[in-house]
C-alpha positions, 0 to 999 in steps of 0.5 A: 526553526521548526513548525510545532505546537504543544499537542503536536508534541504529544502525538503518539504512535498508538494513536496514529496506528488506531486512528490517524484521522482526527490527528490529521484533521486537525494538522490540516487546518492548524498546521498542514506541513508540520514536524511532528516529534514522534515521527522525528520528521515533517508531515504534509497532510493536504493534497495540495501540499502533497501533490506539490512536493511529489512533483517538485524539483526541489525534493527527491524520494528517500525512504523513511528511516524505519523503512530503510532499517526494514527494507535496506538499500536500494529499494525502489521507493527510496532512491533517485538518479540512474538507480531509480531509472534502473529499478524502475526499468526492471519492475515497470514492464510487467505492470504496463497495461497492455502487458497487464491486460495479456495475462490479468484475467487468466491469472486473478480469476481462477484464484479468486474462484478457487478461494470463494469455492471454500466457503461459499456454501458456508454462509459466513466468513471473515472476508480479510483472512479468508479472501481479500488478503488471500486473493491479493497475495496469491496473484502478486506471488504468482505473478513474481514466480513464488508459486510454491509459497503458500498464501498464508505465508506470503501474508505472514510475510506482509504482516510482519513487514508491514509491522517492521516499516511502520515501527517509526516511533523515535525519541528526542535523539532520533533513536527508535523507542521500540528497537525490538519492533524491528525483530518480526521484519527481520525474521520475515526477510531472513525466512525470504532469502532462504525460500527465494535464493535457491529460486534465484540460483535457478532463475540465473540458469534458466530464465522464465516469464516470472517477473523475479527472473525478468528482474535478474535479466532485462537490460542486462549483458548478455551472460550477466544478471542483476545481483541478488543483493540489488534486488532483495530491497525492491522485492520486499517492498513488493512483498509488503506493499504491493501484496498488502494494497489490493487485498486492503483495498478490496476490504475497505471498499466492502466496508465502505459499500456496507454502510451505503447499502443502497449503493451495495444493491447498485453495484450487485445490479450493475457491475460496472460500477465496481471500478468506480466503488474501488477507487472510492474505496482507496480515497476513503481508506488508502491502503498505502496512508502515509508510508512515502517521504520526500527529501528537500535537496536544498533550502526551500519554502513550502506553505509558508514553512522554511525547510532547511536542506535535507528535511524529510517530509512524510506524505500523508496520501490517506489524509490528502484524501480526506481534505475537505478542500477538495472532497466534500464530506471525505469521511463518508464512502460515495461512489456518486461523488464526482470522480475527483483524482485522488492520491492512493497510488502517490504522485510524481516519478515515484507513484506506485508502478502498480496502478494498473495491476492493483486496480484490476486485481480489486475488480476481478476480486470483488466481481467474483465475490459479488457474483457469486455471493449477491446476497452478502451482509455484514455480520453486524454482530462483529465491529470492523476495526481498522488499523494502521498509520503507514499502511491502512485496511480493516483487520477483519470483516465479517459477512454472512448470506443466505445459502 
């Protein structure tokens, strides 16, 4: 028997994408682990339940239905056992702190400066499209080995994949209510393969230091490589989640700082506060808001709710990061709050592999922006709108400054 109430039955995808916070606030209060019909799965909305399920031996990772339709199999976020171990052994080495420290400054700082030079004398900019997203996609694109793919194309790919991945609405029969919502994701994947396939052909015979080349070769017997169909689903994961997360975290952090002018000034005056501001920005508006899931491997009871074997639970980390049982006044951006751990990067053995990388991309990006334009101000003639339920961030952020 599923736990549901009439108002939960009426939740729509449109409401979730525009502003999931009021719905999840009510879920946390009334039904912190509840079956949500429009999503066709249970939803975990509090910190305790999310962390408990993410680390429980009674649950395994599973990709959401819309995620599976978007990425295919085996994507690193939705597999377990030896396949998960192999995929993590494939992607993790380049993202270890000692390795990231070796090249992160030389990779990201020139990228940030190059984008800033394009508009710092203009006195105005739309920071999401002109800076935050381009810095984010260019940093990861270059790490992967996609230097020849321009940043606008990388941004186009992650937006299309995001729309496809979050096209999660289902009817009473579990069928997608908007099948056409996957079309743009399919178009992006076809274009990705048409561009990356020739690169893979070259990397097979001529390995280099790019991440995708390492994915093909590392840990494989002499003369063998991992198959391209095996690595593509994880590449799509990277081209969506890993590309959008630093950019949207930067943008959300800036929006948050603009709500607290005194804290903005503190960060400008003391750049050592930037990592704390970024951490608060990721808690305040988690870039990966509710995009990962777990499945029960046996009948189990969680928070008083009976979950039959095979029950899928969406891990709403963005909701958990607004849990009043953990965070005081969680809707407020506040870099002075106690540095409590948040769940923006997940938990358990499927926690994000790129935690260290993403934090440093954000740090360098914000450092360069505020060092170059310390008198940055939000353009109050334009509203800041956030979008997304699976992934969330500002759609635009207009700013002005005196030149």
